[in-house]
C-alpha positions as CSV (number, residue, x, y, z in Angstrom):
1,X,136.7,55.8,42.9
2,X,133.7,57.5,41.5
3,X,129.9,57.2,42.8
4,X,127.9,54.8,40.7
5,X,126.4,57.0,38.0
6,X,124.4,54.1,36.1
7,X,120.7,55.5,37.0
8,X,121.9,58.9,37.1
9,X,119.8,61.1,34.0
10,X,121.9,64.0,34.7
11,X,125.2,65.0,36.4
12,X,127.5,68.1,36.7
13,X,131.0,68.1,37.0
14,X,133.2,70.9,37.4
15,X,136.7,71.1,36.7
16,X,139.7,73.1,39.1
17,X,142.7,74.3,39.8
18,X,143.7,75.7,43.1
19,X,145.6,78.6,42.4
20,X,144.3,79.3,39.7
21,X,141.8,82.9,40.0
22,X,139.4,82.5,38.0
23,X,138.4,79.1,39.5
24,X,138.6,81.0,43.3
25,X,136.1,82.8,41.7
26,X,134.0,80.7,40.4
27,X,133.5,77.8,42.2
28,X,132.1,80.0,45.5
29,X,129.6,81.5,43.1
30,X,128.5,78.4,40.9
31,X,128.5,76.0,44.8
32,X,125.9,79.6,46.2
33,X,123.4,78.8,43.1
34,X,123.7,75.1,43.5
35,X,122.4,75.3,47.2
36,X,120.1,78.1,46.8
37,X,118.1,75.8,44.5
38,X,118.1,73.2,47.0
39,X,116.6,75.1,49.0
40,X,113.8,75.3,46.4
41,X,113.6,71.9,46.3
42,X,115.6,71.2,43.4
43,X,117.8,68.1,43.4
44,X,121.7,68.4,44.0
45,X,123.8,67.1,46.1
46,X,127.6,68.1,46.0
47,X,128.7,64.3,46.4
48,X,131.8,64.4,47.9
49,X,134.4,60.9,48.2
50,X,132.0,58.4,49.1
51,X,129.4,59.4,49.1
52,X,125.9,58.3,48.6
53,X,122.9,59.2,45.7
54,X,119.4,58.8,46.3
55,X,116.8,58.1,43.8
56,X,116.4,61.3,41.3
57,X,118.8,63.3,42.5
58,X,120.9,65.2,40.3
59,X,124.8,64.8,41.3
60,X,126.9,68.2,41.3
61,X,131.0,67.3,41.3
62,X,133.4,69.1,41.4
63,X,136.9,68.3,41.2
64,X,140.5,69.3,40.9
65,X,141.7,69.1,37.6
66,X,145.8,69.1,38.6
67,X,144.7,65.1,40.6
68,X,146.2,62.0,40.1
69,X,143.9,60.1,40.5
70,X,143.7,57.8,36.3
71,X,139.6,57.7,36.7
72,X,139.5,61.3,36.4
73,X,141.6,62.3,34.2
74,X,140.9,59.0,31.7
75,X,137.2,61.8,32.3
76,X,138.4,64.5,32.1
77,X,140.3,63.3,28.5
78,X,137.3,61.5,27.4
79,X,135.2,65.0,27.7
80,X,138.6,66.8,25.8
81,X,139.0,69.1,28.7
82,X,142.1,71.8,27.8
83,X,140.7,74.6,30.3
84,X,139.7,75.0,34.2
85,X,137.0,76.1,35.4
86,X,135.1,73.8,32.9
87,X,132.0,73.3,33.7
88,X,129.9,69.8,32.0
89,X,126.9,68.8,32.0
90,X,126.4,65.3,31.1
91,X,122.7,63.3,29.9
92,X,122.0,59.9,28.7
93,X,121.9,62.4,25.3
94,X,123.5,65.3,25.3
95,X,127.7,66.9,26.9
96,X,127.1,70.4,27.3
97,X,131.6,71.0,28.4
98,X,131.6,75.2,29.2
99,X,135.2,76.7,29.3
100,X,135.5,79.2,32.2
101,X,133.8,81.2,34.5
102,X,130.6,80.6,33.8
103,X,127.7,84.3,34.4
104,X,125.4,84.3,36.9
105,X,122.7,83.7,34.1
106,X,124.3,80.9,32.3
107,X,125.3,78.8,35.9
108,X,121.1,79.4,36.0
109,X,120.7,77.8,32.6
110,X,123.1,75.5,33.1
111,X,121.4,73.1,36.9
112,X,117.9,74.2,35.2
113,X,118.7,72.6,32.1
114,X,120.3,69.4,34.3
115,X,116.1,69.3,36.2
116,X,115.2,68.9,32.6
117,X,117.5,66.1,31.8
118,X,115.7,62.9,30.6
């Protein structure tokens, strides 16, 4: 079951798959960027199943695109996920979807965009 995100200004969702070479290279690097910004007091939280959000936090959700989860597959279909890894920034106004393993500058740009969401 996905977290209740109705009161969140921005959500970052990463779709990846086990055994996907680019995914296995990308996920640890992406997570490292998120953790670095958390140490600098940015409000990112990597969501775990059943996790709770505090006001103002920006959830980062990493999903297995091959999971047999109807709710997750509905989200993937709605976002048009066709490749792994795919990273999406969802805000109240816009959705930015980037396919493939992002480079370090792209990761930082996406994370900073999440902090600016209104």
